[in-house]
MILOTI-254037 format. One record per residue (C-alpha): residue in three letters; x, y, z. Coordinates in steps of 0.25 Angstrom, whole numbers, plus 5000, padded with zeros to 4 digits. Example, Ala and Ser with C-alpha at 12.3 -4.5 7.8 and 13.67 -1.06 7.14 Angstrom:
<atoms>
ALA504949825031 SER505549965029 
</atoms>
This chain:
<atoms>
MET530251694973 ASN529951784985 LYS530951884991 GLN531351805002 LEU531851694993 ILE532551794984 SER533251844996 TYR533551705001 TYR534151644988 PHE534751764981 GLY534951874992 GLY533951964986 LYS533452014973 GLU534852054968 GLY535351914971 LEU534151854963 TYR534551954952 GLN535951904952 ALA535551754952 ILE534651784940 GLY535751854933 ASP536751744936 HIS535851644930 TRP535651734917 ARG537151744915 GLU537351594916 ARG536251574906 GLU536651694897 THR537951634893 ALA537251524886 LEU536251614880 ALA537151714874 GLY538251614868 PRO538651634854 ALA537951514849 GLY536651544841 SER536051664834 LEU535651794840 GLY534251744839 GLU534551624847 LEU535251704858 ILE533951794860 ALA533151664860 SER534051614871 TYR533851744879 VAL532351734877 ARG532251594882 PHE533151624894 ASP532151744897 VAL530951654896 GLU531651544905 HIS532151644915 GLY531051754914 GLY531451814927 PHE532751854921 GLY532051934910 ARG531151994920 LEU532252034929 LEU533052094918 VAL531852174914 TRP531552214928 ASP533052264930 GLY532952344918 LEU531652414922 THR532152444936 GLY533452494931 ALA534252394939 ALA535752404936 PRO536152284928 ASP536952174935 PRO538452194930 ARG538452044926 PHE537152054918 ALA537752184911 GLU538952104908 GLY538151984902 VAL537352084893 ARG538652144888 ALA539052004885 ILE537851984877 VAL538152114869 GLU539552064866 ASP538951934861 LEU537952014852 ARG539152094847 GLY539851964843 ARG538651914836 GLN538552044829 ARG540052034824 ALA539651894819 GLY538551954811 GLU537351904819 PHE536752034819 PRO536952174812 ALA538152254815 ASP537252384817 LEU536452324829 ASP537052354843 PRO537252224851 ALA536952294864 ALA535552344858 LEU535352204853 ALA535652144867 VAL534652234873 ALA533552194863 LEU533852044865 PHE533752064880 ALA532352124877 ILE531952014868 ALA532351914878 ALA531651974890 ALA530352014882 GLY529551894888 ALA529951934902 ALA529852084900 PHE528452074893 PRO527751954897 GLN526452024894 VAL526852054880 VAL527151904878 ALA525851864884 ALA525051964875 VAL525651924862 SER525751774864 GLY524851734876 LEU526051664882 THR526951694894 PRO528451734891 GLU528851594894 GLU527851524885 PHE528151624874 GLY529651614876 GLU530151504866 HIS529351564855 TYR529851704858 ALA531251654859 THR531151594845 GLN530551714839 MET531651804845 ARG532651714840 ALA532051724826 LEU531951874827 VAL533351894831 ASP533951794821 ARG533151864810 LEU533652004815 SER535051954815 GLY534951904801 
</atoms>
């Protein structure tokens, strides 16, 4: 999309960012629901990132540029940590793991294809989109094994 269309439809880059964030928050509720294992949760996030690669790249870009987090995004991330705390209390992963650190690790796993498409291509010969379902399945198995 060219700059003029971004300005026309979203009022600028900040408006585009807000629209992408709103879209993520709408979908995030379905992704982070209590149903399913922690492994299925990460697989859902990986699939979302593959389907909406622009979001993962935007998240990585914001981190690299030091942009202040949108308060609504920060609120959503804190809700993910609270969900992880509930899962921890339910015995889904060990009590000695910090749910906040786990949330950061899960974000990194989910965004890996967007952050490192060159690594995906080097190890698999595929684009992140082509590799996505296999990666989601593997990350689900990994997280399920680690969570016991």
